N, C-alpha and C positions, 0 to 999 in steps of 0.2 A: 623217135623223132628228135633229132638235135638243132634246136633254134638257138643260133648264136647270133651275137651281136649284128653281125653282117646280114644275115639272114632277116632279123627285124628290120634293119635299116633298109633291105631291099623289100620287105612288105610295105614298109612306110612308103618307099618310092612308088609301088604299085597303087598304093591309096592315093598318092597325091596324082598319079596318071589318071585316075578315075575322075578326080575332082578337076582336072585340068585336061579335057579331051583333046586338046590342040595338038598332042602328041601322034606318033604313029599308031595305026590300027593293032590292037592287041586284044587280049581277052575282055569279054563284057565284063559289067558291074558284078552280075550274077556270078559269073565263073570265078571272078577274083574273091568275091565275098565267100563262096562255097570252098574255094582252096584254103583260105584264111581261117575259116572256120574248122576245116578238117585238120590242119595244122595245129591250131589251138587245141582242139580236143586231144589229139595224139600227145602233144607236149605234156598236158595236165595229167593224161593216163601214165605216161612214161614217169613223171614226178610221184605219183601216187605208188606205182609198183617199185619205184627205187626206195622210198620211204618205208615201205613194208619190208623190203628185202634188208634193208639196214637195220630196222628193230628187229629182225630175225636173225641176225648175223650172217646171212648170205652174201653180203657185199660190204664193202668198206663205206666209213662215214663221207669220205670225199666225195665219192660220185652220187650220194643223196644230196650234199651240198650243191653240187653242179646242177644236179636235176632240178633241185627247188629254185636256183637263181634262172635257170632257163623257164620255169615256170612263171615266176615272177616278172620276166622280160615280156613273156606271152601276154600275161594279164595286163601290164602296163600298155602294150600295144593295143589289146582290145580296148580299153578304156579310152585311149587317145582315139580310137577309130569311132568309137560310140560318141565320143564328144564332139567329133567333127560332124558326123550324121546329125546329132541333134542341132547343131549348129547351122548346118545348111538348112535343116527343116524350119528353123526360126527365122531364118533369112528369107525363105519363100513365103512364109506365113505374113511378114512384114510388106511384102511386095502388094502394090494397090494394082486393082483389076480395072 
């Protein structure tokens, strides 16, 4: 799994579409979150295997650094998503019935 800056930006754009449903009909929230979770898991697994391979001398350190950078970007995107979900939940809880 190769999650680059453009892919992260695309994922963030999908998240914004979820938050603002005024756009065109697309994947549901559940489908988008499922895809994001799957990509996130694959990215972390790739970074883990790249680190193991680099420690065993099977690959060069540059590929490990790139995999770690991709994992960091994926984690930052997941934290941003979590923060938005918590913010939306808090906003709903503030609404008067």
